[in-house]
Steps between C-alpha positions, in 0.01 A plus 500: 500500500563836659692326781719323246576822318596669828740212591665516154536879523652474845751239380593725205563796725713283735698368209555854365625621838724197538663576160545876571830626361682802634757685289816656652722753321755654737807711434785606729840393612729236650689674776837341585673521841743769364200712404544454130173443312397282207179576309256214535138426406262199528199414294284200589162356554386346829228235489402296800828579667712396201722758332626499149665780301837664435745754639722763338844600635718793394211655319602707197870417544729290270466214753118496516384144572157344501458196728221245563337569840284261703396460861223489759269760650400477876171677543514486877790742532487648148847364411670344200776252462649557154792367302658546160538155340656566157616769257236577241702764317796729565702778332803405706791316334602338832508120532167367627675317784588843649138621525360553843136377564289685752316317783278742695249526782276799436216656693219731378523825683305826496137585441285485191629737241851494643590130518854384490695178534795486743725225621833324500670303225790262450667450160617155407714372208370195312720281728320651811802703614398838642580796270308795653261605772307806603157660499235544234285817486226507237195709419213447259657561162228732364484715816880523531530609137237777570703615797822502291325709234391751764852521641644556147253780443603667826866464411435655153315789659784549748758494211298760314498729801860435613732779392800432281824554691778627266875455546656713772649825375817632678547876518820675616608861532350710216316217330147534364232255411194569272174309539181506295199486729141377459310590818416838639683442832839393618552269790853512633666280767830604659718300741855410592643244263737354766519522879379824657814716529362849513472580123298817445344626180300790363212419266384774261210449252439769242703751700311435826677347798305194605756361749793699654785339689296178513692208656425185305392192691456135413130561528367638176377863485194534269426820313216566260516787248257619232695555182478803269473460124823489314828459695523443870844521664597300801836600666661289776794671668733350760497723812689258727708189431456326833771279637548294178540722195370541236131583555323179384134587490250266327197632303207326338273692268164340431284566192157327464644171380873553517762525772831681441761406766794743530818487713669836580872515577578863568787706640437784743294786355472316165171430325334264246199594297194290396282654231145373456327587179118498523 
């Protein structure tokens, strides 16, 4: 009796293993020879080497299309031969005869926890004429979505930290420019707006000469200054015009989250004033 029970149990285990079903949900892209990409995903079950499921093309777009997907899995080299056989649903208004059906050879790549499907595909019209070709790059849908969320969070954090760059202000002889300031310090960059031609300036902040007869270069000169409460006056004076008048110095003033670009166009011995109100 015990022997009979063991045999029946063994047969049950063998049958269960024989009927084991593996689910695949992969998301990625169809990469065409011109490097353009089409969003693509596959969702199917594999049982005893037989594949049945569906694919999605142009995901989230007006032409999103769901197609029946079938094929074969080769365990020896971990590869799939897959093909779309018919349109199940589509948002496109194009004639069905113009739809391109994917025929692909895909291989499982990567290690556990980072598996992907890669391979080549050919697209065929219903009459078997070739309509496309290229590569398929897919990752496990759930893991790819997690990576996308992480990237989005990083981008959001970057956007929060990235300063706002305002429209460039142009200052000429005798002009002034008033700015309301948030941070305790000023960061100022100074350089030549065009080719280096010998332009020289004098930089005075709150009556103190910071730079005297400084020849502007294409490389930016960085200056940090601790602001006083109330008004802070920055005067830029043209000391030399170089070989191509007028003096065309470029300035960028950086607050904590804001950048103020300024272009100076000054005649000899003329000045422009920037007033920072803290």
